[in-house]
N, C-alpha and C positions, 0 to 999 in steps of 0.2 A: 309702117304699121304702128298704131297707137296702142300702148299697153294700159289696160284697165285693171286695177286691183280692187276687189270687192270685199268689204268686211260684213259678213252675214251674222245674223242672230236669229236662231229659230228658223221660221219660214221666210223671214224678211231678207230679200236680196237674191233668193234662189231663182226666181223667174227672170229677173234681170240678167243673171249670169247666162242662163240658157238662151235668152233672146239675143244678147250681144254676140254670143258665140256664132250665131248664124251669119254675122256680117264679117267678111274676110278682111275688112280694113282695121279690125280690132283684135287684140289678143286679150284673154281674160285669165286672171289668177284670183284665188280667194283664200280667206281664212275664216274660221267660224268662232264666234264668241259664244260663251255659254248662254243658253236661252234664259235660264233663271239667274238673276243677279241680285245682290243686296240693294235695297233702296238707296243706301248711302255708302259711298266708298271713300274713306278718309284719305287713303294713300293710293291714288290711281296708278302711279308709276310702279309701285311695288306689286299691285294687283295684276297689272298687265304683264310685268316681268315673270310672275309666277305661272302665267298661261303658256309661256314658252312659244310665242307665236312666230311664224315664219316671216322674218323681216323683209324678205325679197318682195313680198306683196306691197310693202310700203314704198318701194322704189319705182312703182308703176308711174306712168305719165299722169294718170288721174286715179285717185283713190276715192271710191264711193263707199261711204260709211253708213251702215245700218246699225250703228251702235245703240241708238235709242236709249241713251243714258247720259244725263247731264254731267256726271262726274267723270265718266270714261271718255266721252267724245273728245275733249281737248287733248287728252293723252294720245289718242289715236291720231289726231291731227299733228301733234308734236312729232310722233314717230314718222309720219309721212314727210314732214319737213326735214327731219334729220337724215332721212334716206333718199332725199332728192326728188320727191314727187313735185310735179309742176302745179297741181291743183287738187283740191279736195271738195267733193260734193257731199254734204251732210243731209241725209234723209231723216224725216220724222219731225221736222219743225223746230222752231227756236227754243221751245221749252225743254227739249231733250238734247240740245246742241252744246250746252255749257254757256258760260258768260260771253256776251258779245265782245266785251273789251279784251278778254283773254284770246278769243279767236282773232281779233284784229292785231293783237301783239304778235301772235304766231305767224300771221300772214306777212307782216312787215319783217319779222326776224328772218324768215326763210324765203322771202320773195316768192310767195306761193299764193295763188288765187284760192279763196275759200268762199263757198256759197252754201246757203242753207235753204232747203225746200221741205215743205210739209208733204208734198207729193212730187214724185220725179217726173210726172207728165207736165210739169210746169217749167221745166228747164228750157231756157232760150239762149241764143247767142248773147254774149256779155262783153266782148272785147278781149277776152283771154283767148289767144290763138288755139291752145290745146282744147279748151272747153268748147270753143266755137266749132271745131272739127267734130267733136262728139255730138254737139247740139244740132249739127246739120243732118244727123241721122236719127238721133234719139232725143226726146223731150216733148215740148208742146206739139200736139198732133197737127199734121197738115196732110191733106189728101187731095187727089185729083179724081173726079168722078165722071164716068161716061154714062149717058142715059139714052134711051130709045123709047119714044112714045110715053114719056113720063115715068118710065121704070128704070131703075138703076141696073146697068148691065155689068159695070166693073168699077171697083174702087182701088186706086193705086195709092199706097202709103208713101208719101214723100218724107215725112218724119213721124215717128211713132213713139208712144210711151215706152220707156225702157223695159217695162214688165211684159210687153207683148200684147197688151189689150187692144191697141189700135189695129193690129193685123187681124186679131180675132173679130173685131167689129167690121173691118173691111170685107172680110170673107162672107160674113153673115148678112151684109146689106144687099148683096146681089139679089135682084128680083123684087126689091122693095120699091114702093112708089116714092117719088121725090117729095110728095107732101108728107109722108109718114117718116121719112128717113132720119131727119134730125133727132126727133124724140126717140126713135128706135136705137139710134147710135148711142145715146146716153144710157139707155136701158141695157144694151148689150155689154157696155163697159162695166156696169154695176154687177152684171151677172157673170162676169169673166171667171171667177169673182175678183173684183178689185179688192186689194188688201189695205186700202187707205182706211182711215178712221171713219166710223159710222156715227150717226146721231148728232152731227154738228153741221154747221154751215159749210165748212171746208171739206177736207177729206174726200170721201167717195162722191159726195155731191159735186165738189169742184171738178173732180176727174170726169164725171159724166157731162158736166156743163162744157168743159173744154172740148170734148169730142163732139158734142152737139153743135157747138160753134164752128168747129172745123168742117163739119158736113154742110152746114149752112153756107159757109164761105165758098166751099167748093162748088155748090150748086148755083152760085151767082156767076161763076165764070163761064 
């Protein structure tokens, strides 16, 4: 069983926890960061120490961090490395992940795979054994679709977004015409509601596009 440690902040990370718990191949533990944080944190190490976080979470095989703070994220990654995590997946994009050079140094120091994603439905296999096992179940959506007379009768999720939106989409697509299904798939993910950023090219729009493409690919088979 692969252990997943999730660092949540406010509402971010909660759906992922509940969805991963449904898969018996993974165990999940979590700790919560304060939802409200200062814009700048001069001494991240001291700040995190004062939170008295459960260090056991950082010893998970994979740590998924919804820190969403450029000053704190490298400190969370450092703790993961010190406690033996094999990989860290940072959610929220590069602007809130801390300096790339710092993350590269931490990766090398602790022999730990680190990757940054704006949205977690963009996770794919990357060559890291432990991440690849996770990405075989969770990440970039992949589905199998059964149709009858141009109507979708069943959608099987092969790999789904960690937040659970792919399974929501799959259930709701039954009874939809194959012509309308790709566009409806994207809309369903946005209505989940997806918690990715809105009003930009990426974020929620990227999540919708990935699911639309997954349905289009499945209908070609």
